[in-house]
N, C-alpha and C positions, 0 to 999 in steps of 0.2 A: 574717731570717737572723742579724742581729747578736746575738752572745752565745750562739748554739747551740754546744754542746760535745759531745765524745765522747772516749773514752779509747782510745789506741793501745796494744795489749797484745802487741806484737811478732808480729803476725799474718804478717808477711813476713820471710823469712830474710835478705833483702838490705836494705841501708840505703835509707831513703826520704827524699825531699825534700818540702817543703811550699810552698804558694803564699805570696806576700807578703800575701795577704788573710787569712791565718790567723795566730793567735797560738799559740805553744807554751808550755804551762805545765808545767815539769818540777819535780816535787816534791822537796823536800829531806828530809833525815833528820827523822823525827818528824811528817811530814805524810802523811796517807792520801789517795791519789789518788782513790779512790771517793767519799770525803767531799767533796773539792774539786769533783768533777763534779756531785754533787747540789747543792752550794751555788751553783755557777755557773748551773745550770739554773734554780734558784730566782731568781737575780738576773735572768735573762732573762725569766722568766714574770712577775715583779713589776715590770719596767720599770727596774730599777737600771741595766742596761747602756744601755738606750735613752736614759736621761736624761743620760748622760755622753758619748754618742756624738757625734762632730763631724759636722754636716751639710755635705756638699760636693756640689754638683751633684745634689742630691736623693738622695744615697746616704749612708746612715748609716755612720760609720766609728768603731770603738771606739778603736783606736790603742794601741800598746804602752805609751806613757808614761802615758796615762790609766788603763790597766788596772793598771799598777804602783802608782799612787798611790791606788787604790781601797781604802778601809778597810772590812773585813767582819768580823763576829763569827766567832771561830775558837776551838774548844776547845783548851786547852793541851796535852792529852795525845793521842798518836796512838791510844791504846786507846779513848778516848771518841769520837774521830772515827770509828773503825772501827765501833763499836757503832751509832752513828747511821746510818752508811752501810749497814750490814747490814740494819737495820730498814727503811730506805727502799727498799733493793734487793729485800727480800722483797715489799714491796707492789708494786714494779714487776713482779716475777715473777708475782704474782697477777693484775695487770692484763693482762699479756701472755698468761697462761693463758686469761683471759676472751676476749681478742681471737682467739686460736686456736680456742677452742670456738665462738665466734660465727661465725667464718669457716667452720668445719666444718658447723655447723647450716645456714648459708645455702647451702652447696654441696649438702647433702642435700636441702634444700627445692627448690633449682633443679632437681635431678635428678628429684625427685618430680613437680614441675610438668610437666616435659617428658614424663614417662610418663603421668601421670593425665589431663592436659588434652588429650591426643591420642588416648587410648584404647589406647595401646600396652600399658599395664598397667591391669587392671580390679580394683576393690576386690571383696572377697568378697561373693557374693550377687548380682552383676550380670553380665549377659551380653547378647548381642544386638547387632546392628549399630547404630551411631550415625547419625543424620541430620546433614546439613550445611545450615545456614540462614544467610541474610543477616540482618543486624541488623534491617533494615526489615521482615522477614517476621514478627518476633515482638514488636517494640516500635518506638518512634520516639525521636528525639533533638532537642535544641534547642541554640542557643548563647545567650550572654548579651549584656551590653552594659555601658557605662560612663556613668554620669550625668556631665554636664558638670562639670569640675573648677573652672570659673569661677563657678559658682553655689553659694555656701556653704550655701544652704538645702537642697541635695540631700545634704549630707554630715553625719555626726555623729549619725545617728539610732540606731535599735535593730535595724535589719535587717542581717543578716550579708551582706557582699559580698566575694566571693572573687576574688583575682587569680590569674593563671596560675602565678606563682611558688610559690603555696601548694599546688600539686599534689604537691610533694615531701613534703607531710605524709602522703601515701598514704591513711590513714584519717583523715578530717577530722571533728573534734568542735567546732572553733571556728576562726574566722579573724580577722584583725586589722581588716579594713575594716568600716565601718558606714555605711549610707545611710538616708535618711528615706523615709517613705511618698511624699512628693512626688518624691524622686529616683527611686523605683521607677516611679511613674506616668509621669514625663516622660522616661524613657529606654527603650532596647530591652532592658534586663536584665529578668529575670523570676524569680519564686520557683520553686524546684524542690524536690520532696519528698525525704525521706530515702532513702538507698540508691540514688541514681543512680550510674551508672558515669561518671566524669568523665575526659575525654581532652583533652590539650593540643593545640589546633589550630595554634598558632603561639607564638612566644616566643623569648627569648634562650637561647642555649646549648642545653641538653639538655631544655628544657621541652616542645617539640613531641613528641608521642607518649607523654608521661608519663601514666600512668593512676592514678586515685585513686577513692575512694568517700566520699561525704558521709554522715555519720550524724546530721546535723542539717539542718533546712530552711535554705536560703540562696539567694542569687542570685550570679551569676558575671559576669565580664567576657566580652567577645566572643571571647577566645582560648581559651575552654573550651567543649567540647561536653558536654552532659549526656544520657546514655542513660537513658530513664525505666524505672523498675521496673514490673513487673506480675506477675500470677499465672501467666503462661505459662512463666516461667523463673526461675532463682535468680540475682539480681544479683551475689552474691558469686562465683559460678562464672564469670560473664562477666568480672568484675573480674580474677580470677586469669588467665583465659585471655588477655585482652588485655595484661595486665601482662607476660606472657612474650614478647610480640610487639613489643617496643619498636622494634627495628631495622626490622621489617617495616612498622610504622605510619609510621615516618619515610620509608621508601622509597616509600610511597604518595603522598607529598605532591605537590602540583601544582608546576609551575615547572621550570626547567632542572635535570635530574638529581635531581629530588626535593628540591631545596633550598628550595622554596616552603613553603606551608602546607597543612594538612589542611582539609577543609570538610565540611559535613553530608552532602553527596552521597556523598563517599568513605566517611564513617563508616557510613552506612546500607547501603552495599554490601559491607561487610566480612563475610566468611564465617566462621562459627563452628561448630566441632564441637558437636553438640547432643544429648547423651544425655538420657534421661528425667529428669524433675525430681528424683526420689528419688536418682538417681546424681549429679546436679549438687550436691544438698545434701550428700551424703556426701563428695564430692571437696572441696567448699568447706570442710567441717568439718575434714578432715584438714589442709589447707593452713593454715586459720585457727589450728589448734592449733600448728602449726609456727611461725607468726608470733608467737603468744603466748609460746612458749618462747624465741624469739630476743629478743623485746622484754624479757622478764624478765631474760635474761642481760645485755642492754644496760643495763638499769636498775641491776643489781648492779655491772657494770663502772663505770658512771658514779658510783655511790656510792663505790666503791673509789677512783676518781680524786679525788673530793671529799675523802674522808678523808685521802688522801695530801697534798693541798694544805694541809689543816689541820695535819697532822703536820710538814710542812716548815716552816710558819710558826712552829711551836712549837719544834721541835728545832734548826733552823738559825739561830735567833736567841738560843738559850740560855734561853728562857722555861721550857722543860722540860728537865731534865738526866737523862741515862741513865748509870748507873754500871756496868751489866752488860747483856748481851744480853737483850732482852725477846721474848716470844712475838709473832708477827705480829699486828698490830692488826686485820687483815681476813682472813677465811677464805672460800674459794669452793669450790663443787663442781666436780669435774672429771669428764670422761666416762669413768670407770673403774668396774670392778665394785665396788671398795672403797667409793667415795663414792656410787655410784648403783646400789644392789643390786637394784632392780627397775624395770621399764619402766612407762610410764603404762598400757599395756594390761593388764599383770599386776596393777597396783595396782587398776584398775577391776574386774578379774575377781574379786579378793578382796572388794572393796566389794559387788558384786552378790551374791556368794555369801553373805556375812555377812548382808546385808539379807534374802536369801531364807530363810536359816535362822531368823531372828527374826520375819519378817513373812509367810512363806509356809507354809501347812499343806496337807495332802493334800486337805482339804475345800475349801479356798480357796487355790489356788496363787497366788504373787505374779506379777502381770502386768507387762508391760514399762512401762506407764504408771505403775504403782505404784512400781516400783524406780527409775524415772527421777526422779520427784519426790522420793523419799526420798534418793537419792544427791545430788541438787541441794542439799537442805537439809543433808545431812551435810557436803558440801564447804564450804558457806557457814559452817557452824558451826566446822569444824576448820581451815579454811584462809582464811577470810574472803572467799573468792571461789569462784565455780563456773565454771571455764573450759570452753569448747567447747560450751556449751549454746546452741541456736538457738531462735528464736521460732516455735514450731509450734502447730498448732491445739489440741493438748491441753495446751499450756503449754510451759515450757522443756524442750527435748529435745536430747539429745546423740546424734546418729546414729552416732557412732563406737563407742559401746558395743556396738551390734549389728554394724555394718559394719567397724569398725576392729580387731576381734579380742577384746575383753574377754569378751563373752558366749560366744564359741566356746572361749576358753581355759578359762573356768569349767566349761563342759560337758565338754571333753576331759580336764580334770584330775580329773573325778569329784567336783567340789565341789557341783554342782547337776545337775538333770536336768529335762527337759520333763515336764509332767504334765497330765492332763486329768481332770476330775471333773464329770460332768454338763455343764452349760453353761460351766463355768469351765476355762480353760486358762492355763498359766503355768509357773512354776518352783517346785521344792521342793528341799530339801537332799538331797544324795547321800552316798555312803559316805565320801568324803574331806573332808567339810566341816570336820572338826576342824583340818585343816591350814590351811585358809583362815582360820578363826577365830584361829588362832595368829598368822598374819601380821597380821591386822587389829588384834589387841590390841597387838602390838609397834609398829605404825605409828601407831595412833590412840588407844591407851589403852583402859582398861576402861570409862571413863565415857561414851564417845561413843554406844555403843548404848543405854545407859541414857537419855541425852539424847533419843534418837529415840523412846523409848517414849511420849512425850507425843502422838505422831501415830498410835499404833496403831489407834485407833478413829475416825480421821478418814476421811471419805468422799473418794473420788477428786476430786469437785468442790471440796471444801474445800482439798485439797492443791493442786489446779490454781489456785485463786484465790490462795492464799498465795504459791506459787512465781512465778506470773505477776506479781503485784503487787510482789514483792521484786525480780524481775529488772527491771521497769520503774523501780522506785525507784533501783536501782543505776545504770541508764542516766542518770537525771536527775542523780544526784549527780556522776557522772563528767563531765557537761557543765556542772556548776556551777549547776544549776537547783534550785529548792526542791521538796521532795517533798510533794505534797498530792494530793487526789483528782483535781483538774482536770489536773494534770501527768501523773499515772499514766494517766488515761483518754486523754490526748493521745498518750502513747506507745503504748498498746494500739490506739487507732484508726488510728495511722499505719502499722501493719503489716497487710498483706492477710490473713495467716492468723490474726491476733489480733482483727481488727476485729469479727467476729461475736460475740465473747465478750460485748461490751457489751449485746447483746440478751437475754442470759440473766439470769435472776433472781439467780443466785449472784453476778453481777458488778454488783449494785446499788451505788449510791453508799455506802450505809451499810456494806455488806459490804466494799467497797474500803477505807473508812476504818478498819474493824476490822483488815483485813489489813495495812494500813500500820503500825498500832500494834503488831500482833503481830510484824511484821518488825523494827521498832525494838527491841522487847523481846528478841527472840531473838538478834539479831546486834549489838546495842549500837551501831548507827549513829546517833549523836546529831546529827551535823551535817547540814544540808541540809533539815531538816524544818520544816514550818510548823505 
C-alpha cells in the first residue's frame, strides 16, 4: 500500500478530510497533477518509495518529511508534463478497455456454459433427451502421491510432477516439479496420460474443487484426482462441465459442513449430464473458442501493460523527451461495429464459400473433409495459427463450422449450395458467391487463394497427412519439444481418434518426415525442429 496514489477531482460537493496515514500533494502553478500521479505510481512500482519508507512494528511508513526531501526527475514546463501524462493516460485507457472487454467475454462464456452444459440451450443440429451418468459409469479416476522430500535421489529428474497449486493453470502444458524414475517407483504417484480432467481434492484456500486438464503426460501429488480419458466421452466436455460446478464440488467434501476434502469415491459418484459424443464435441469446441478469444485478449492486455512500463521508464526519467502530443503507442480492438466488422461465424462462412468456388465443381463438389483441411491450411498461412480445430479421425476438424453457424450462414446467404453428382456430394458455388469473394479479398488479399492452388490436385489422404502432422508439430513446439518423426508419432498415438492413423501406409515414417519438411517450408516455423 505504501506509495499508492490517486487524484481527487472534486468528486464531492462538501469539504473532505483525510486520514493521518495519507499524504496530500497539492500541485503548485506550473505542475501537472496527472503527470505527478504517473510519476508517483512509477516510484511505487520501482521500489523508490519502499526504499525510503521507515519500518516501524513491521509497518512501512513513508512520512511527509521523507517525501518532501525526495528528489525526482521533473520536466521544467507544464506543457511537457501534460504531454507525457496524456500519452500514459491513453495507454491506461487502452488497458482499461481490455479489462472491460475481457470481463464482458468472461460473462458471456459463463452464461454460455450454464446454458450449453445443462442442455437448456442446444446447438444447431442437435436434439433428443440427454442421459445422466455417474463418472464411474463411463471412466475411472486415480490420485497421485509425493515422493519423500528427504531423499534427494527422488527429485530433479525429467518426469513432470504437478502439485495442487498448479491446478490454477487450468490447461496444463508444463509444471515446475520434476522427479526421477526412482521417485516414481518408490512413491504412490503415477503417470497419467494427456487429457485427464484434474480435480483438486484438498489444498489451501480455493484449490479444493478447482478443475484443470493436462495436455502433457505427468504425475501428480495426492491432492489431485485424475479422471482418465477414453473413447466413450469427450474429456474437454467433462472439464467444462465440472469447471462450472466449483461451489458444488466443494460442498460435496467430507467433514463438518463440507470443510474437509474430496476423495475418489465422491469423484466417481458425481453425476454428469451426458449428451452424445458429437454434441459433447461441439459444445467443447464452442467453449474452447471462447477461451482462446479471452486468452488472446489477455495476452494483448499484458503486452500493453509491458509497453506502458517501458514507456514510463523512458518518459518519466527524461531519457525520451516529448515536445508535442504523440499518437498512442498501443492500439486495441474494441467490441464495436467499427473495429470488429464481422463475427467469426461470418468470417468462416466467407472462407468456406471462397474455397467452394475455387475447389468445388459440379462434377466434383467440395466435401466437408476437403474444405476443413483447406481452411486449416489457409488460417495457418494467413494468421500463423488455426484455432478451434480438434483432433478427429479424418485429421484436424473444426466442428463449429458445421454446428456453430458458418456453413448455415453461407447456405442461407446464397454463397454456396448443396450438390450431389453421382456418388459425390458436397458444396458448389451459388448465385451470390461474388459477394463472399469480395469480402475474402478485402480480409485476406488476392494472393491467399493463389497460395492454396498448390493443393488443388492433392488427394484427401495427402491433405490429411499434412494437416495432422502440422497440428502435431504445433503441439510439440508449444510445449517446448523438438519436432521430429518420433515426437509427431507420439502426439498422434496419444490421441484415441488419431492413433489408428499410424497403421495406414500414408502415415509411414518417410511420409511423416516429408510432411514435417513441407510444414516447415509452408509456414516458416524454423524453431523447434531437429
